[in-house]
C-alpha positions, 0 to 999 in steps of 0.5 A: 591364127594357126593350127597345130595338131588341131589345136589353135595357136593365136599369133597376132593379137585379137582384132588385128586386121590382115590383108595378104598377097594380091588383096594387099597390093590392091588396097595400097595401090588404091590408097595411092591413087585416090591421093593422086586424083585428089590433087591431079585437077590442080595441075598446070596453069589452068588447074583448079583450086581446093578449098580446105577447112580444118576442125577449127574451121580455119579455111585455106584456098590453094592449088599447091599440091604439097599444101593440100596434102599437108592440110588434109587428114590422110589415115591409110598408111600407103596414102601417107607414103604418097604424101611423103613424096610431095614433102620431099619434092617441096623440100628438095626443089620447091615446085613439082609436088603435084607432078610427082604424086601424079606420076606415082599414082600412074605408075601404080595404075599401070603396074596393076594392069601387069599385075592382072597379067600375072607378071611378078611385082619384083619384075615390074619393081626392076623394070621401073628402076631401070626406066627411071635410070634411063629417064635421068640420062635423057633428061640430061641430055635434053636439059638447056644450060642457064647461068646466073647472068641470064636474068631473063631465063631466071625470070621465066623460070620463076613465072613458070613456077608461080603461074596458076597460084593466083600471081598472074595479076603481077607475074612480071614484077613478082618474077623480077623480085624473085630473081633479084632476091635469089641473086642477092643472097647467092654466094659463089664458092669454088666456082659453085653457086649456092643459095640458102633460101632461108635468107629471103624472108617472106613477110605477109601483109593484107591491104593494097594490091599484089602489085604493091609487093615489094623486095627490101634489100634489108629486113622487115620485122613484125615488131614495133619499137619498145619505148614510146620515148625512143626514136622512131627513125634512125639514119646511119644506123649502128646496129647491135644484135643481142641474143640475151636480155637487157635485164638484171640476171637471176641467180642460177642457184637458189638464193635468199637475201635477208633485208632488215632495214629500208636503207638496205633495201634502197641500196638494193634497188640502186645497185640493180639500177646501176647494173642496168644503167652500166649495160645501157652505157656500154651499148651507147659507148660502142656507138650503137644507136639501134638495138635488136634483143632476142629476149626481153628489155627491162622497163628501166633499160627502155627508159635509159635507152630512149634517154640515149636516143637508141631505137630498141626492138625486143623478143625478135625471133632467133631466125630473124636475129640471124638474118639481121646480122646477115643483112647489116654485117653485124656479129651476134653478141651473147655477152655485153662485156667485151662489146666493141664498135666492130661488133655493130652492123650498119644500115642506112636507115632503121625505121618504124612504119605502119603497113596496113593496120600494124607497125613494122620496123624496117632495116633498109640500105644495107651495103651488100645484104646477105638476107633480104625481105619480100613484103607481100601485099594483097586484098585478103588473108587468103590471097596473101597466103597463095601469093606467098606460096607462089613466091616461095616456090619460085624462090626455091626453083630459081635457086635450084636452077642457079645451083645446077645451072640446068633447065628443061622446057615445061608444059608436058614436053620432057614427059613426051620426049621421055616416053617416046625414047623409053619406048624405043629403048625398052625392047633392049632389055628383053624379058618381062622387065621390057613390059614394065619399062613400056608401062613407065613410059606410058605412065609419063604421058599422064602429065600432058594428058592432065594439063590438057584436061584441066585447060579444057581441051581434048587430051587424045588430040593434044597427045597425038599432036604432041608426039608428032612434034617430038618425033619430028625432033622438036624436043622442046615442044609442049602444050600451050593451054591457052590456045590448045596448040603445040608450040616450042616452050623454050621460045615461049619461056616455059621453063623449069629447072632440071631437078624438078623432073628428076626429083619427081621421077625418082621419088615417084619411082621409089614409092611405086616400087616400095608399095609394089613390094608389100604382099602382107599388111598386118594393122594393129587393132585400133586402141579404145578411146578414153583410156588415156590413149587417142588411138592407134593409126591403124585401120589399114584394112579398109579405105573408109579410113581415108580422111577426106 
C-alpha cells in the first residue's frame, strides 16, 4: 500500500504478508537455526536418533541428517533452503549432511550478533566468502594422501561414515564389504579413478543378523522365475538381456480383422503361436539358457522357454537390466532379429533362492563384474533400513576418497585447526570484514562442541584441550567421544574424505550469505482450500508455519 496525493494505491494483493529489513533477516535466520537445532543432537558417533512418523503412520528411525530433513514437512522458505544444503551434500559426497546444516545454522547465529552491532549484511557476506576461500586452502594443506591400494585406510574411512548409524555391531565386516564393492566397480581413465556408485545395488531383507550381510559379486534381483516348469539353477549361464517383451506385438495403427469361419480363427491362433515359437527358437539357437526381460513374457513363450530348459525372469527394472548387463558383460538387446552368441553375458551360476520369506534370483560368479550387490540383513525392517543408509553413505564416501585421493582426520580436528588459523589470518583483511572472518572461525567450533555435548562431555573442557593440542602443532588431534580425551585421529583411524569438509563449508557459507542478503520477504496470501487448489506454500510471515 502506498499513497499518492492522499489517494491510497494498492500495489500488492490483499492479504499479502510483507516483512522488511531487520525483521526479515531475523525471521530467516531463526528459521534456518531451528532446522540446524533439529538435527544437531544426531551429530557424531554418540548422536541420538529421531523417530519420524508420517501422515500415513509409517515410521522411520534414523540419525542420518538428510533423511530426517527429507521426512519432516518444512514450510518456511528459508528453512527449505537449509534443507537443500543437506540434499546437495548427500548427492555430492554422501556424508556430512548434519555437519553442513549445523555449520550453516551457527554462521547465521554469529551473523546475527554482528547485525546487532550495526555491521552491514553485505560486509558480513563478503567476510564469510573470503574466510571460506581461505578455509579451502588450509584444508588442502592439512589433507592426507590416500591411494586405491591402501585398503586399511579406506576401511577406516568407511567405518567412520557408518559409526553411529546402527552398524557398530558388524562395523569391520561392513567396512570390508564397502571397500571391496567400491574397488570392484571403480574404473581408471587417464590416471584418474572414477566410481559410479549406482553400479552398487543395495538389496534389503529382514531376518538373520547384520553380521550376515554379504557382498555378491554379481546381481541379486527381487524377482522369481516366471514359470514353475523352468530350472531354478543354471550353471555356466549364457545370459540374454532383453529390454522388450516376449509377446506378440500389437499393431501401432488401429486395425480391424474380420474372421468369417472357424478355420481362419485357427490359422490366426496358429500364426500367433508360430511367431512366439520363432522368438524362443532364436533365443535358444543363440545359446542362451537364461533370459532377463524388462517387459512381459507371454504365457506361451514361458511354456516354450521352460520346455527348452531356459530360466527366465520378467519385468526387471530398467536400472537392474543395466546392472545385469554390466555385471555379466552382456549387450542389452532391443530386437531379437539379429541376436547372436556374442550378445550374451556369462556367469558361473544363476539360481533362485529363498531369502527370508521371499524368493530372489542370484546371478553370481561373473568374471569381472562392473556391477555388484550388497545383500543387507537385519532383525527388523527399521534396522535393515538404517544399515542400508549407513552403507550408502560409506560407499559414496569411499568412492569420493578414491576419486580425490585426499582425506582429513575427523572428530572435530579440522574445524579447530581451521578456527585457529582463520583467527590468525583475519587481521590481515583489515576493515570490518575482519570481524566477519573471526565470526566464521568461531562458528566452526560448533562441530567439536556438539560432538562433545552429544557424548555427554563438557564442551568447554574439550574445546580448551583441543585448541591446546592444535596450537602445539598436533594437526590431526580430535575428541575421542568414548574417553573424552584428545587423541591423534590419524592413528585412531577416524578419517573422512577432504570433500566432506570442503563441500559442507562451501554449501553452508553459500546459504548463509544468501539469507543475509535478503531484506524483504513478500509472501502471497495462501489460496483458500476447496477451490480446486491445495493452497500455496506461502505463509512466510510467521514461524508458526514450521512443519514440525
